[in-house]
C-alpha positions as CSV (number, residue, x, y, z in Angstrom):
1,M,110.7,133.7,80.9
2,L,107.4,134.6,79.0
3,H,104.3,133.0,79.8
4,V,101.9,131.6,77.3
5,L,98.2,130.8,78.2
6,I,96.7,128.1,76.6
7,I,92.9,127.7,76.7
8,E,92.3,123.9,75.9
9,P,89.3,121.8,77.4
10,H,90.5,118.7,75.9
11,D,93.3,117.2,78.0
12,E,95.3,115.5,75.1
13,L,95.2,118.6,72.9
14,A,96.1,120.9,76.2
15,T,99.3,118.5,76.8
16,A,100.3,118.6,73.2
17,F,100.0,122.4,72.9
18,E,101.9,122.7,76.3
19,K,105.0,120.4,75.2
20,V,105.1,122.6,72.1
21,I,105.2,125.8,73.9
22,A,107.6,124.5,76.4
23,T,110.0,123.4,73.8
24,A,110.1,126.9,72.5
25,S,111.5,128.1,76.0
26,Y,108.3,129.8,77.0
27,A,106.1,129.0,80.3
28,P,102.9,127.4,79.2
29,I,100.0,128.0,81.3
30,V,96.8,125.7,80.7
31,R,93.3,126.2,81.5
32,R,90.4,124.8,80.5
33,H,88.4,127.8,80.4
34,L,89.0,131.7,81.4
35,A,86.7,134.0,83.0
36,S,89.2,136.9,83.7
37,L,93.0,137.3,83.1
38,D,92.8,138.5,86.8
39,D,92.3,134.8,87.8
40,L,95.7,133.9,86.5
41,G,97.9,136.0,89.2
42,I,100.1,137.2,86.0
43,R,100.0,138.4,82.5
44,P,101.0,136.0,80.0
45,A,102.7,137.3,76.6
46,T,100.1,135.5,74.5
47,I,97.2,133.5,74.3
48,V,96.8,130.2,72.3
49,M,93.2,128.7,71.6
50,R,91.2,126.8,69.5
51,I,88.3,128.8,67.8
52,G,84.8,127.2,69.0
53,H,86.7,125.6,72.1
54,A,87.3,128.6,74.2
55,D,85.8,131.9,74.8
56,V,87.7,135.1,74.9
57,S,84.9,137.7,73.9
58,Q,84.6,138.9,77.5
59,L,88.5,139.7,77.9
60,P,89.2,143.5,77.9
61,A,90.5,145.4,74.6
62,H,93.9,145.5,76.4
63,R,94.1,141.9,76.5
64,P,97.3,140.0,75.2
65,P,97.7,138.9,71.6
66,I,95.7,135.6,70.7
67,V,97.1,133.0,68.6
68,A,93.9,131.2,67.1
69,I,93.8,127.7,65.8
70,A,90.7,127.7,63.2
71,S,89.4,124.3,61.7
72,S,86.8,125.9,59.0
73,E,86.1,129.1,57.5
74,E,83.7,129.7,60.0
75,D,86.3,129.7,62.8
76,V,88.4,131.9,60.7
77,A,85.5,134.6,60.4
78,E,85.1,134.3,64.4
79,A,88.8,134.6,64.8
80,S,88.7,138.0,62.8
81,R,85.5,138.9,64.7
82,L,87.4,138.6,68.1
83,H,90.5,140.5,66.5
84,C,92.9,137.4,66.8
85,E,96.3,138.7,65.9
86,V,97.4,135.3,64.2
87,V,95.1,132.7,62.8
88,L,96.5,129.2,62.1
89,H,94.3,127.3,59.7
90,G,93.9,123.9,61.1
91,P,96.5,120.9,61.5
92,G,98.3,121.9,58.5
93,E,99.4,125.2,60.1
94,I,99.9,123.7,63.6
95,K,103.5,123.4,63.1
96,R,103.8,127.3,62.9
97,L,102.5,127.5,66.4
98,C,106.0,128.3,67.9
99,D,106.8,130.7,65.3
100,A,103.2,132.6,65.7
101,V,103.6,132.7,69.4
102,R,107.2,134.1,68.9
103,S,105.8,136.9,66.5
104,V,103.3,138.1,68.7
105,A,104.8,137.8,72.3
106,H,107.9,139.9,71.3
107,A,105.9,142.5,69.1
């Protein structure tokens, strides 16, 4: 089973993302923040995060692909700067979360 790291500081959203990822037959790992991938003990297939609520700028270039959730045009620009592989634009696209994870986790 592939692991998906969810970086989300808000408990309610973290739980919601965790449930969605689990229904897609992935093993979710939830963290409020992440200083290093080495802290996990495993390498996730992908990372899910909301732009502005998690910092991945310190992760190495060979990090797992990121599915970013952006709620503004500024967030979209930040996701581009961070080289996120997929950017979901706010709540309207959140229903695509599993498809987005699937697309990068198996790439």
